[in-house]
ChimeraX commands (.cxc) that place a marker at each C-alpha (Angstrom):
marker #1 position 139.68,107.23,110.11 radius 0.5
marker #1 position 143.48,107.42,109.70 radius 0.5
marker #1 position 145.92,104.88,111.12 radius 0.5
marker #1 position 146.88,107.01,114.14 radius 0.5
marker #1 position 143.25,107.32,115.21 radius 0.5
marker #1 position 142.69,103.59,114.75 radius 0.5
marker #1 position 145.76,102.89,116.89 radius 0.5
marker #1 position 144.55,105.30,119.59 radius 0.5
marker #1 position 141.13,103.66,119.68 radius 0.5
marker #1 position 142.65,100.17,119.93 radius 0.5
marker #1 position 144.89,101.30,122.81 radius 0.5
marker #1 position 141.90,102.97,124.49 radius 0.5
marker #1 position 139.84,99.77,124.39 radius 0.5
marker #1 position 142.78,97.68,125.62 radius 0.5
marker #1 position 143.12,100.06,128.58 radius 0.5
marker #1 position 139.37,99.83,129.15 radius 0.5
marker #1 position 139.41,96.02,129.20 radius 0.5
marker #1 position 142.49,95.78,131.46 radius 0.5
marker #1 position 141.14,98.44,133.82 radius 0.5
marker #1 position 137.75,96.75,134.10 radius 0.5
marker #1 position 139.39,93.38,134.79 radius 0.5
marker #1 position 141.64,94.87,137.48 radius 0.5
marker #1 position 138.68,96.58,139.12 radius 0.5
marker #1 position 136.89,93.23,139.40 radius 0.5
marker #1 position 140.03,91.62,140.87 radius 0.5
marker #1 position 140.38,94.37,143.46 radius 0.5
marker #1 position 136.75,94.16,144.51 radius 0.5
marker #1 position 136.22,90.39,144.63 radius 0.5
marker #1 position 139.63,89.25,145.87 radius 0.5
marker #1 position 140.69,92.10,148.17 radius 0.5
marker #1 position 137.82,94.40,149.15 radius 0.5
marker #1 position 134.90,92.02,149.61 radius 0.5
marker #1 position 136.65,89.39,151.79 radius 0.5
marker #1 position 137.54,92.10,154.32 radius 0.5
marker #1 position 134.00,93.54,154.38 radius 0.5
marker #1 position 135.18,96.89,153.00 radius 0.5
marker #1 position 133.12,99.34,150.93 radius 0.5
marker #1 position 135.28,102.09,149.37 radius 0.5
marker #1 position 132.41,103.94,147.73 radius 0.5
marker #1 position 130.57,103.29,144.49 radius 0.5
marker #1 position 127.88,100.80,143.63 radius 0.5
marker #1 position 130.32,97.93,144.05 radius 0.5
marker #1 position 131.16,99.08,147.57 radius 0.5
marker #1 position 127.48,99.03,148.45 radius 0.5
marker #1 position 127.11,95.69,146.67 radius 0.5
marker #1 position 129.81,94.22,148.92 radius 0.5
marker #1 position 127.73,95.10,151.98 radius 0.5
marker #1 position 124.54,93.68,150.45 radius 0.5
marker #1 position 126.41,90.53,149.35 radius 0.5
marker #1 position 127.41,89.81,152.94 radius 0.5
marker #1 position 124.09,90.68,154.57 radius 0.5
marker #1 position 121.88,88.98,151.98 radius 0.5
marker #1 position 124.02,86.53,149.96 radius 0.5
marker #1 position 123.65,87.22,146.25 radius 0.5
marker #1 position 126.35,87.88,143.69 radius 0.5
marker #1 position 128.10,91.27,143.90 radius 0.5
marker #1 position 127.86,91.57,140.13 radius 0.5
marker #1 position 124.07,91.23,140.15 radius 0.5
marker #1 position 123.64,93.76,142.95 radius 0.5
marker #1 position 125.89,96.24,141.12 radius 0.5
marker #1 position 124.33,95.89,137.68 radius 0.5
marker #1 position 120.88,96.30,139.20 radius 0.5
marker #1 position 122.06,99.71,140.48 radius 0.5
marker #1 position 124.28,100.74,137.57 radius 0.5
marker #1 position 121.72,100.31,134.78 radius 0.5
marker #1 position 118.95,102.38,136.44 radius 0.5
marker #1 position 121.52,105.02,137.41 radius 0.5
marker #1 position 122.72,105.30,133.80 radius 0.5
marker #1 position 119.12,105.59,132.56 radius 0.5
marker #1 position 118.14,108.14,135.21 radius 0.5
marker #1 position 121.36,110.07,134.66 radius 0.5
marker #1 position 120.77,110.22,130.90 radius 0.5
marker #1 position 117.18,111.37,131.48 radius 0.5
marker #1 position 118.10,114.12,133.97 radius 0.5
marker #1 position 121.56,115.16,132.80 radius 0.5
marker #1 position 121.34,114.39,129.11 radius 0.5
marker #1 position 123.54,112.04,127.05 radius 0.5
marker #1 position 126.76,112.68,128.99 radius 0.5
marker #1 position 127.71,109.03,129.27 radius 0.5
marker #1 position 129.58,107.82,126.21 radius 0.5
marker #1 position 129.66,104.34,124.76 radius 0.5
marker #1 position 132.90,103.56,126.60 radius 0.5
marker #1 position 131.27,104.19,129.98 radius 0.5
marker #1 position 128.49,101.77,129.06 radius 0.5
marker #1 position 131.04,99.20,127.85 radius 0.5
marker #1 position 133.04,99.63,131.05 radius 0.5
marker #1 position 129.91,99.03,133.14 radius 0.5
marker #1 position 129.22,95.82,131.23 radius 0.5
marker #1 position 132.84,94.61,131.34 radius 0.5
marker #1 position 133.20,95.16,135.09 radius 0.5
marker #1 position 129.95,93.26,135.61 radius 0.5
marker #1 position 131.17,90.34,133.44 radius 0.5
marker #1 position 134.65,90.15,135.00 radius 0.5
marker #1 position 133.19,90.32,138.49 radius 0.5
marker #1 position 130.65,87.60,137.68 radius 0.5
marker #1 position 133.42,85.32,136.28 radius 0.5
marker #1 position 135.61,85.82,139.37 radius 0.5
marker #1 position 132.68,85.11,141.69 radius 0.5
marker #1 position 131.95,81.90,139.79 radius 0.5
marker #1 position 135.57,80.71,139.66 radius 0.5
marker #1 position 137.37,82.24,142.62 radius 0.5
marker #1 position 134.53,82.89,145.02 radius 0.5
marker #1 position 135.10,85.37,147.84 radius 0.5
marker #1 position 138.23,83.91,149.42 radius 0.5
marker #1 position 140.85,86.47,150.49 radius 0.5
marker #1 position 144.22,86.59,148.76 radius 0.5
marker #1 position 146.02,88.19,151.72 radius 0.5
marker #1 position 145.77,86.37,155.04 radius 0.5
marker #1 position 147.97,84.86,157.72 radius 0.5
marker #1 position 147.34,81.23,158.59 radius 0.5
marker #1 position 144.25,79.62,160.07 radius 0.5
marker #1 position 142.35,80.53,163.22 radius 0.5
marker #1 position 139.34,79.24,165.06 radius 0.5
marker #1 position 135.92,80.30,163.80 radius 0.5
marker #1 position 135.11,81.74,167.22 radius 0.5
marker #1 position 137.69,84.46,166.60 radius 0.5
marker #1 position 135.95,85.68,163.46 radius 0.5
marker #1 position 132.64,87.45,163.18 radius 0.5
marker #1 position 129.85,85.53,161.45 radius 0.5
marker #1 position 129.85,87.78,158.39 radius 0.5
marker #1 position 133.56,87.22,157.73 radius 0.5
marker #1 position 133.22,83.46,158.11 radius 0.5
marker #1 position 130.29,83.43,155.71 radius 0.5
marker #1 position 132.24,84.98,152.84 radius 0.5
marker #1 position 135.22,82.61,152.90 radius 0.5
marker #1 position 135.03,79.67,150.51 radius 0.5
marker #1 position 134.16,76.27,151.95 radius 0.5
marker #1 position 134.02,77.52,155.50 radius 0.5
marker #1 position 137.75,78.30,155.63 radius 0.5
marker #1 position 139.09,80.73,158.22 radius 0.5
marker #1 position 141.85,83.27,158.09 radius 0.5
marker #1 position 143.72,85.79,160.19 radius 0.5
marker #1 position 143.09,89.16,158.51 radius 0.5
marker #1 position 145.95,91.49,157.59 radius 0.5
marker #1 position 143.88,94.64,157.22 radius 0.5
marker #1 position 146.68,97.10,156.56 radius 0.5
marker #1 position 148.48,95.18,153.80 radius 0.5
marker #1 position 145.18,94.24,152.18 radius 0.5
marker #1 position 144.05,97.89,152.25 radius 0.5
marker #1 position 147.27,99.10,150.60 radius 0.5
marker #1 position 147.10,96.46,147.86 radius 0.5
marker #1 position 143.39,97.10,147.27 radius 0.5
marker #1 position 143.97,100.85,146.99 radius 0.5
marker #1 position 146.76,100.34,144.45 radius 0.5
marker #1 position 144.70,97.92,142.35 radius 0.5
marker #1 position 141.62,100.15,142.43 radius 0.5
marker #1 position 143.71,103.21,141.54 radius 0.5
marker #1 position 145.43,101.53,138.57 radius 0.5
marker #1 position 142.10,100.09,137.39 radius 0.5
marker #1 position 140.15,103.35,137.48 radius 0.5
marker #1 position 143.14,105.29,136.16 radius 0.5
marker #1 position 143.26,103.02,133.09 radius 0.5
marker #1 position 139.50,103.38,132.63 radius 0.5
marker #1 position 139.86,107.18,132.75 radius 0.5
marker #1 position 142.80,107.02,130.31 radius 0.5
marker #1 position 140.58,105.09,127.89 radius 0.5
marker #1 position 138.10,107.97,127.81 radius 0.5
marker #1 position 135.43,106.30,129.95 radius 0.5
marker #1 position 134.08,107.45,133.32 radius 0.5
marker #1 position 133.30,105.48,136.44 radius 0.5
marker #1 position 129.53,106.06,136.27 radius 0.5
marker #1 position 127.82,104.27,139.16 radius 0.5
marker #1 position 127.35,106.35,142.27 radius 0.5
marker #1 position 129.09,109.31,140.61 radius 0.5
marker #1 position 125.85,109.82,138.69 radius 0.5
marker #1 position 124.09,110.46,142.00 radius 0.5
marker #1 position 126.65,113.17,142.73 radius 0.5
marker #1 position 126.12,114.72,139.29 radius 0.5
marker #1 position 122.36,114.83,139.79 radius 0.5
marker #1 position 122.70,116.38,143.26 radius 0.5
marker #1 position 125.18,118.89,141.83 radius 0.5
marker #1 position 122.63,120.00,139.23 radius 0.5
marker #1 position 120.04,120.88,141.87 radius 0.5
marker #1 position 122.14,121.90,144.90 radius 0.5
marker #1 position 125.08,123.67,143.17 radius 0.5
marker #1 position 127.41,122.11,145.75 radius 0.5
marker #1 position 130.76,121.32,144.13 radius 0.5
marker #1 position 130.92,117.95,142.42 radius 0.5
marker #1 position 134.07,116.95,144.32 radius 0.5
marker #1 position 132.36,117.63,147.65 radius 0.5
marker #1 position 129.29,115.63,146.64 radius 0.5
marker #1 position 131.40,112.66,145.49 radius 0.5
marker #1 position 133.10,112.64,148.90 radius 0.5
marker #1 position 129.73,112.83,150.69 radius 0.5
marker #1 position 128.20,109.99,148.66 radius 0.5
marker #1 position 131.28,107.75,149.00 radius 0.5
marker #1 position 131.54,108.51,152.73 radius 0.5
marker #1 position 127.92,107.49,153.23 radius 0.5
marker #1 position 128.65,104.21,151.45 radius 0.5
marker #1 position 131.74,103.52,153.58 radius 0.5
marker #1 position 129.70,104.16,156.74 radius 0.5
marker #1 position 127.30,101.37,155.79 radius 0.5
marker #1 position 130.02,98.91,156.86 radius 0.5
marker #1 position 129.92,100.32,160.39 radius 0.5
marker #1 position 126.12,100.13,160.49 radius 0.5
marker #1 position 126.01,96.63,159.02 radius 0.5
marker #1 position 128.92,95.00,160.85 radius 0.5
marker #1 position 129.54,97.22,163.87 radius 0.5
marker #1 position 133.31,97.41,163.33 radius 0.5
marker #1 position 134.82,100.91,163.32 radius 0.5
marker #1 position 137.90,99.66,161.47 radius 0.5
marker #1 position 135.94,98.91,158.30 radius 0.5
marker #1 position 134.96,102.47,157.28 radius 0.5
marker #1 position 138.43,103.72,158.28 radius 0.5
marker #1 position 140.18,101.19,156.05 radius 0.5
marker #1 position 137.66,101.90,153.28 radius 0.5
marker #1 position 138.52,105.61,153.43 radius 0.5
marker #1 position 142.24,104.76,153.27 radius 0.5
marker #1 position 141.54,102.78,150.09 radius 0.5
marker #1 position 139.75,105.81,148.61 radius 0.5
marker #1 position 142.73,108.04,149.48 radius 0.5
marker #1 position 145.31,105.66,147.98 radius 0.5
marker #1 position 143.09,105.09,144.97 radius 0.5
marker #1 position 142.97,108.84,144.26 radius 0.5
marker #1 position 146.76,109.19,144.43 radius 0.5
marker #1 position 147.33,106.22,142.11 radius 0.5
marker #1 position 144.70,107.51,139.66 radius 0.5
marker #1 position 146.64,110.79,139.42 radius 0.5
marker #1 position 149.85,108.87,138.71 radius 0.5
marker #1 position 148.24,106.70,136.03 radius 0.5
marker #1 position 146.39,109.57,134.32 radius 0.5
marker #1 position 148.98,112.35,134.63 radius 0.5
marker #1 position 152.23,110.38,134.94 radius 0.5
marker #1 position 155.01,110.69,137.48 radius 0.5
marker #1 position 156.54,113.91,136.23 radius 0.5
marker #1 position 156.10,116.99,138.41 radius 0.5
marker #1 position 156.15,120.46,136.90 radius 0.5
marker #1 position 156.71,123.91,138.40 radius 0.5
marker #1 position 155.54,127.16,136.87 radius 0.5
marker #1 position 157.56,130.23,137.86 radius 0.5
marker #1 position 156.62,133.89,137.46 radius 0.5
marker #1 position 159.88,135.84,137.79 radius 0.5
marker #1 position 159.70,139.63,138.10 radius 0.5
marker #1 position 163.20,140.91,137.42 radius 0.5
marker #1 position 165.27,143.97,136.53 radius 0.5
marker #1 position 167.90,141.67,134.98 radius 0.5
marker #1 position 165.74,140.17,132.28 radius 0.5
marker #1 position 168.57,139.34,129.88 radius 0.5
marker #1 position 170.57,137.38,132.49 radius 0.5
marker #1 position 167.54,135.34,133.58 radius 0.5
marker #1 position 166.37,134.89,130.00 radius 0.5
marker #1 position 169.76,133.58,128.84 radius 0.5
marker #1 position 169.96,131.15,131.76 radius 0.5
marker #1 position 166.51,129.74,131.03 radius 0.5
marker #1 position 167.22,129.39,127.31 radius 0.5
marker #1 position 170.85,128.25,127.33 radius 0.5
marker #1 position 171.30,126.40,130.63 radius 0.5
marker #1 position 167.84,124.94,131.22 radius 0.5
marker #1 position 167.02,124.66,127.52 radius 0.5
marker #1 position 163.50,125.86,128.18 radius 0.5
marker #1 position 161.31,128.40,126.48 radius 0.5
marker #1 position 159.13,130.91,128.22 radius 0.5
marker #1 position 157.19,134.12,127.86 radius 0.5
marker #1 position 158.37,137.63,128.65 radius 0.5
marker #1 position 155.67,140.00,129.86 radius 0.5
marker #1 position 155.91,143.70,130.59 radius 0.5
marker #1 position 154.32,144.47,133.97 radius 0.5
marker #1 position 153.88,147.51,136.17 radius 0.5
marker #1 position 154.43,147.59,139.92 radius 0.5
marker #1 position 151.28,148.31,141.91 radius 0.5
marker #1 position 152.96,150.51,144.54 radius 0.5
marker #1 position 155.49,152.61,142.60 radius 0.5
marker #1 position 154.10,152.16,139.11 radius 0.5
marker #1 position 157.55,151.17,137.87 radius 0.5
marker #1 position 157.62,149.13,134.67 radius 0.5
marker #1 position 159.49,145.82,134.94 radius 0.5
marker #1 position 159.79,142.55,133.06 radius 0.5
marker #1 position 158.23,139.24,134.15 radius 0.5
marker #1 position 159.31,135.88,132.77 radius 0.5
marker #1 position 156.72,133.11,132.77 radius 0.5
marker #1 position 158.31,129.67,132.49 radius 0.5
marker #1 position 157.24,126.07,133.17 radius 0.5
marker #1 position 159.80,123.36,133.84 radius 0.5
marker #1 position 160.37,119.99,135.47 radius 0.5
marker #1 position 161.18,119.88,139.17 radius 0.5
marker #1 position 164.89,119.16,138.55 radius 0.5
marker #1 position 165.22,122.25,136.32 radius 0.5
marker #1 position 163.44,124.39,138.89 radius 0.5
marker #1 position 165.95,123.35,141.55 radius 0.5
marker #1 position 168.75,124.56,139.25 radius 0.5
marker #1 position 166.93,127.84,138.59 radius 0.5
marker #1 position 166.33,128.45,142.28 radius 0.5
marker #1 position 170.00,127.80,143.09 radius 0.5
marker #1 position 171.20,130.33,140.52 radius 0.5
marker #1 position 168.53,133.01,140.75 radius 0.5
marker #1 position 170.25,135.01,143.48 radius 0.5
marker #1 position 173.37,135.22,141.32 radius 0.5
marker #1 position 171.33,136.29,138.30 radius 0.5
marker #1 position 169.20,138.88,140.10 radius 0.5
marker #1 position 169.39,139.28,143.91 radius 0.5
marker #1 position 166.26,141.51,143.86 radius 0.5
marker #1 position 164.06,139.19,141.77 radius 0.5
marker #1 position 160.54,138.41,142.94 radius 0.5
marker #1 position 159.42,134.84,142.19 radius 0.5
marker #1 position 156.03,133.17,142.50 radius 0.5
marker #1 position 156.11,129.38,142.04 radius 0.5
marker #1 position 153.04,127.16,141.57 radius 0.5
marker #1 position 152.53,123.44,141.05 radius 0.5
marker #1 position 151.36,122.50,137.56 radius 0.5
marker #1 position 149.50,119.21,137.35 radius 0.5
marker #1 position 149.31,119.04,133.56 radius 0.5
marker #1 position 151.25,120.87,130.84 radius 0.5
marker #1 position 150.37,120.50,127.17 radius 0.5
marker #1 position 152.13,121.93,124.15 radius 0.5
marker #1 position 155.56,121.91,122.53 radius 0.5
marker #1 position 158.18,120.42,124.82 radius 0.5
marker #1 position 155.57,118.78,127.06 radius 0.5
marker #1 position 152.58,116.51,126.54 radius 0.5
marker #1 position 151.08,116.68,123.06 radius 0.5
marker #1 position 147.74,118.43,122.68 radius 0.5
marker #1 position 144.83,115.99,122.36 radius 0.5
marker #1 position 143.50,115.35,118.88 radius 0.5
marker #1 position 139.91,115.96,119.96 radius 0.5
marker link #1:1,2 radius 0.2
marker link #1:2,3 radius 0.2
marker link #1:3,4 radius 0.2
marker link #1:4,5 radius 0.2
marker link #1:5,6 radius 0.2
marker link #1:6,7 radius 0.2
marker link #1:7,8 radius 0.2
marker link #1:8,9 radius 0.2
marker link #1:9,10 radius 0.2
marker link #1:10,11 radius 0.2
marker link #1:11,12 radius 0.2
marker link #1:12,13 radius 0.2
marker link #1:13,14 radius 0.2
marker link #1:14,15 radius 0.2
marker link #1:15,16 radius 0.2
marker link #1:16,17 radius 0.2
marker link #1:17,18 radius 0.2
marker link #1:18,19 radius 0.2
marker link #1:19,20 radius 0.2
marker link #1:20,21 radius 0.2
marker link #1:21,22 radius 0.2
marker link #1:22,23 radius 0.2
marker link #1:23,24 radius 0.2
marker link #1:24,25 radius 0.2
marker link #1:25,26 radius 0.2
marker link #1:26,27 radius 0.2
marker link #1:27,28 radius 0.2
marker link #1:28,29 radius 0.2
marker link #1:29,30 radius 0.2
marker link #1:30,31 radius 0.2
marker link #1:31,32 radius 0.2
marker link #1:32,33 radius 0.2
marker link #1:33,34 radius 0.2
marker link #1:34,35 radius 0.2
marker link #1:35,36 radius 0.2
marker link #1:36,37 radius 0.2
marker link #1:37,38 radius 0.2
marker link #1:38,39 radius 0.2
marker link #1:39,40 radius 0.2
marker link #1:40,41 radius 0.2
marker link #1:41,42 radius 0.2
marker link #1:42,43 radius 0.2
marker link #1:43,44 radius 0.2
marker link #1:44,45 radius 0.2
marker link #1:45,46 radius 0.2
marker link #1:46,47 radius 0.2
marker link #1:47,48 radius 0.2
marker link #1:48,49 radius 0.2
marker link #1:49,50 radius 0.2
marker link #1:50,51 radius 0.2
marker link #1:51,52 radius 0.2
marker link #1:52,53 radius 0.2
marker link #1:53,54 radius 0.2
marker link #1:54,55 radius 0.2
marker link #1:55,56 radius 0.2
marker link #1:56,57 radius 0.2
marker link #1:57,58 radius 0.2
marker link #1:58,59 radius 0.2
marker link #1:59,60 radius 0.2
marker link #1:60,61 radius 0.2
marker link #1:61,62 radius 0.2
marker link #1:62,63 radius 0.2
marker link #1:63,64 radius 0.2
marker link #1:64,65 radius 0.2
marker link #1:65,66 radius 0.2
marker link #1:66,67 radius 0.2
marker link #1:67,68 radius 0.2
marker link #1:68,69 radius 0.2
marker link #1:69,70 radius 0.2
marker link #1:70,71 radius 0.2
marker link #1:71,72 radius 0.2
marker link #1:72,73 radius 0.2
marker link #1:73,74 radius 0.2
marker link #1:74,75 radius 0.2
marker link #1:75,76 radius 0.2
marker link #1:76,77 radius 0.2
marker link #1:77,78 radius 0.2
marker link #1:78,79 radius 0.2
marker link #1:79,80 radius 0.2
marker link #1:80,81 radius 0.2
marker link #1:81,82 radius 0.2
marker link #1:82,83 radius 0.2
marker link #1:83,84 radius 0.2
marker link #1:84,85 radius 0.2
marker link #1:85,86 radius 0.2
marker link #1:86,87 radius 0.2
marker link #1:87,88 radius 0.2
marker link #1:88,89 radius 0.2
marker link #1:89,90 radius 0.2
marker link #1:90,91 radius 0.2
marker link #1:91,92 radius 0.2
marker link #1:92,93 radius 0.2
marker link #1:93,94 radius 0.2
marker link #1:94,95 radius 0.2
marker link #1:95,96 radius 0.2
marker link #1:96,97 radius 0.2
marker link #1:97,98 radius 0.2
marker link #1:98,99 radius 0.2
marker link #1:99,100 radius 0.2
marker link #1:100,101 radius 0.2
marker link #1:101,102 radius 0.2
marker link #1:102,103 radius 0.2
marker link #1:103,104 radius 0.2
marker link #1:104,105 radius 0.2
marker link #1:105,106 radius 0.2
marker link #1:106,107 radius 0.2
marker link #1:107,108 radius 0.2
marker link #1:108,109 radius 0.2
marker link #1:109,110 radius 0.2
marker link #1:110,111 radius 0.2
marker link #1:111,112 radius 0.2
marker link #1:112,113 radius 0.2
marker link #1:113,114 radius 0.2
marker link #1:114,115 radius 0.2
marker link #1:115,116 radius 0.2
marker link #1:116,117 radius 0.2
marker link #1:117,118 radius 0.2
marker link #1:118,119 radius 0.2
marker link #1:119,120 radius 0.2
marker link #1:120,121 radius 0.2
marker link #1:121,122 radius 0.2
marker link #1:122,123 radius 0.2
marker link #1:123,124 radius 0.2
marker link #1:124,125 radius 0.2
marker link #1:125,126 radius 0.2
marker link #1:126,127 radius 0.2
marker link #1:127,128 radius 0.2
marker link #1:128,129 radius 0.2
marker link #1:129,130 radius 0.2
marker link #1:130,131 radius 0.2
marker link #1:131,132 radius 0.2
marker link #1:132,133 radius 0.2
marker link #1:133,134 radius 0.2
marker link #1:134,135 radius 0.2
marker link #1:135,136 radius 0.2
marker link #1:136,137 radius 0.2
marker link #1:137,138 radius 0.2
marker link #1:138,139 radius 0.2
marker link #1:139,140 radius 0.2
marker link #1:140,141 radius 0.2
marker link #1:141,142 radius 0.2
marker link #1:142,143 radius 0.2
marker link #1:143,144 radius 0.2
marker link #1:144,145 radius 0.2
marker link #1:145,146 radius 0.2
marker link #1:146,147 radius 0.2
marker link #1:147,148 radius 0.2
marker link #1:148,149 radius 0.2
marker link #1:149,150 radius 0.2
marker link #1:150,151 radius 0.2
marker link #1:151,152 radius 0.2
marker link #1:152,153 radius 0.2
marker link #1:153,154 radius 0.2
marker link #1:154,155 radius 0.2
marker link #1:155,156 radius 0.2
marker link #1:156,157 radius 0.2
marker link #1:157,158 radius 0.2
marker link #1:158,159 radius 0.2
marker link #1:159,160 radius 0.2
marker link #1:160,161 radius 0.2
marker link #1:161,162 radius 0.2
marker link #1:162,163 radius 0.2
marker link #1:163,164 radius 0.2
marker link #1:164,165 radius 0.2
marker link #1:165,166 radius 0.2
marker link #1:166,167 radius 0.2
marker link #1:167,168 radius 0.2
marker link #1:168,169 radius 0.2
marker link #1:169,170 radius 0.2
marker link #1:170,171 radius 0.2
marker link #1:171,172 radius 0.2
marker link #1:172,173 radius 0.2
marker link #1:173,174 radius 0.2
marker link #1:174,175 radius 0.2
marker link #1:175,176 radius 0.2
marker link #1:176,177 radius 0.2
marker link #1:177,178 radius 0.2
marker link #1:178,179 radius 0.2
marker link #1:179,180 radius 0.2
marker link #1:180,181 radius 0.2
marker link #1:181,182 radius 0.2
marker link #1:182,183 radius 0.2
marker link #1:183,184 radius 0.2
marker link #1:184,185 radius 0.2
marker link #1:185,186 radius 0.2
marker link #1:186,187 radius 0.2
marker link #1:187,188 radius 0.2
marker link #1:188,189 radius 0.2
marker link #1:189,190 radius 0.2
marker link #1:190,191 radius 0.2
marker link #1:191,192 radius 0.2
marker link #1:192,193 radius 0.2
marker link #1:193,194 radius 0.2
marker link #1:194,195 radius 0.2
marker link #1:195,196 radius 0.2
marker link #1:196,197 radius 0.2
marker link #1:197,198 radius 0.2
marker link #1:198,199 radius 0.2
marker link #1:199,200 radius 0.2
marker link #1:200,201 radius 0.2
marker link #1:201,202 radius 0.2
marker link #1:202,203 radius 0.2
marker link #1:203,204 radius 0.2
marker link #1:204,205 radius 0.2
marker link #1:205,206 radius 0.2
marker link #1:206,207 radius 0.2
marker link #1:207,208 radius 0.2
marker link #1:208,209 radius 0.2
marker link #1:209,210 radius 0.2
marker link #1:210,211 radius 0.2
marker link #1:211,212 radius 0.2
marker link #1:212,213 radius 0.2
marker link #1:213,214 radius 0.2
marker link #1:214,215 radius 0.2
marker link #1:215,216 radius 0.2
marker link #1:216,217 radius 0.2
marker link #1:217,218 radius 0.2
marker link #1:218,219 radius 0.2
marker link #1:219,220 radius 0.2
marker link #1:220,221 radius 0.2
marker link #1:221,222 radius 0.2
marker link #1:222,223 radius 0.2
marker link #1:223,224 radius 0.2
marker link #1:224,225 radius 0.2
marker link #1:225,226 radius 0.2
marker link #1:226,227 radius 0.2
marker link #1:227,228 radius 0.2
marker link #1:228,229 radius 0.2
marker link #1:229,230 radius 0.2
marker link #1:230,231 radius 0.2
marker link #1:231,232 radius 0.2
marker link #1:232,233 radius 0.2
marker link #1:233,234 radius 0.2
marker link #1:234,235 radius 0.2
marker link #1:235,236 radius 0.2
marker link #1:236,237 radius 0.2
marker link #1:237,238 radius 0.2
marker link #1:238,239 radius 0.2
marker link #1:239,240 radius 0.2
marker link #1:240,241 radius 0.2
marker link #1:241,242 radius 0.2
marker link #1:242,243 radius 0.2
marker link #1:243,244 radius 0.2
marker link #1:244,245 radius 0.2
marker link #1:245,246 radius 0.2
marker link #1:246,247 radius 0.2
marker link #1:247,248 radius 0.2
marker link #1:248,249 radius 0.2
marker link #1:249,250 radius 0.2
marker link #1:250,251 radius 0.2
marker link #1:251,252 radius 0.2
marker link #1:252,253 radius 0.2
marker link #1:253,254 radius 0.2
marker link #1:254,255 radius 0.2
marker link #1:255,256 radius 0.2
marker link #1:256,257 radius 0.2
marker link #1:257,258 radius 0.2
marker link #1:258,259 radius 0.2
marker link #1:259,260 radius 0.2
marker link #1:260,261 radius 0.2
marker link #1:261,262 radius 0.2
marker link #1:262,263 radius 0.2
marker link #1:263,264 radius 0.2
marker link #1:264,265 radius 0.2
marker link #1:265,266 radius 0.2
marker link #1:266,267 radius 0.2
marker link #1:267,268 radius 0.2
marker link #1:268,269 radius 0.2
marker link #1:269,270 radius 0.2
marker link #1:270,271 radius 0.2
marker link #1:271,272 radius 0.2
marker link #1:272,273 radius 0.2
marker link #1:273,274 radius 0.2
marker link #1:274,275 radius 0.2
marker link #1:275,276 radius 0.2
marker link #1:276,277 radius 0.2
marker link #1:277,278 radius 0.2
marker link #1:278,279 radius 0.2
marker link #1:279,280 radius 0.2
marker link #1:280,281 radius 0.2
marker link #1:281,282 radius 0.2
marker link #1:282,283 radius 0.2
marker link #1:283,284 radius 0.2
marker link #1:284,285 radius 0.2
marker link #1:285,286 radius 0.2
marker link #1:286,287 radius 0.2
marker link #1:287,288 radius 0.2
marker link #1:288,289 radius 0.2
marker link #1:289,290 radius 0.2
marker link #1:290,291 radius 0.2
marker link #1:291,292 radius 0.2
marker link #1:292,293 radius 0.2
marker link #1:293,294 radius 0.2
marker link #1:294,295 radius 0.2
marker link #1:295,296 radius 0.2
marker link #1:296,297 radius 0.2
marker link #1:297,298 radius 0.2
marker link #1:298,299 radius 0.2
marker link #1:299,300 radius 0.2
marker link #1:300,301 radius 0.2
marker link #1:301,302 radius 0.2
marker link #1:302,303 radius 0.2
marker link #1:303,304 radius 0.2
marker link #1:304,305 radius 0.2
marker link #1:305,306 radius 0.2
marker link #1:306,307 radius 0.2
marker link #1:307,308 radius 0.2
marker link #1:308,309 radius 0.2
marker link #1:309,310 radius 0.2
marker link #1:310,311 radius 0.2
marker link #1:311,312 radius 0.2
marker link #1:312,313 radius 0.2
view
């Protein structure tokens, strides 16, 4: 293995360790104290931990290991070594936090009487302490932490495993899209908070965490850059071509196309650029060709020369 591959593997495992640690922090210090369950085996473990006090880590590992075994048996060896390591690391970090920190909330506002808290919330605060919940701020912070954590785990080459395996198995037999099944499974888990604690706010805040988590994952995995891909059908190909090459300093592809209605042959330029460059192109396109036809699409990931490097494997 050459030095670049060794460096990539070291970085991948550092991301895996940091992501797993952050996931444990988000769950034990932010999600569990507020009785939230934003999907996954750890979300379900939070509910079990409150109803029948036992460590979150033990509940989760008792679900994760059988799910990995069943998933491997039904789906084949899809789960790499990094997914297994991530499962173990999250379990260990969660167990350490439970043993050292407990289940006390990080975000709260002063002390209140125990009569103003439900029994479940009182039970999960260390040493019988009481707090005034700040649900919104806690939800935002939890969503950010979860998103960064899972984004780093994805960047390392691992997957989340856990309840996603249930979705994969259902997908194999039902042919319902995997994204839809993940939403169904996670939604069912969030609804357990309503059934268990009778508070409509809990599943709502859990869903907000899932939404924020997804947005942050996209930022961590794909970065903050936004790209636009433009298909420009033009009779003034040279003018548009020169502007793209000389003013935007971008390459592109010129394609000969034929109009569907008149059968007239025209040129189409296919070009991908950052949002700032697209704004410049849009501002100057009327001057370059007032009759141009442009189709613009969002591009979530661009690989190749001038953009993100192609992966080695």
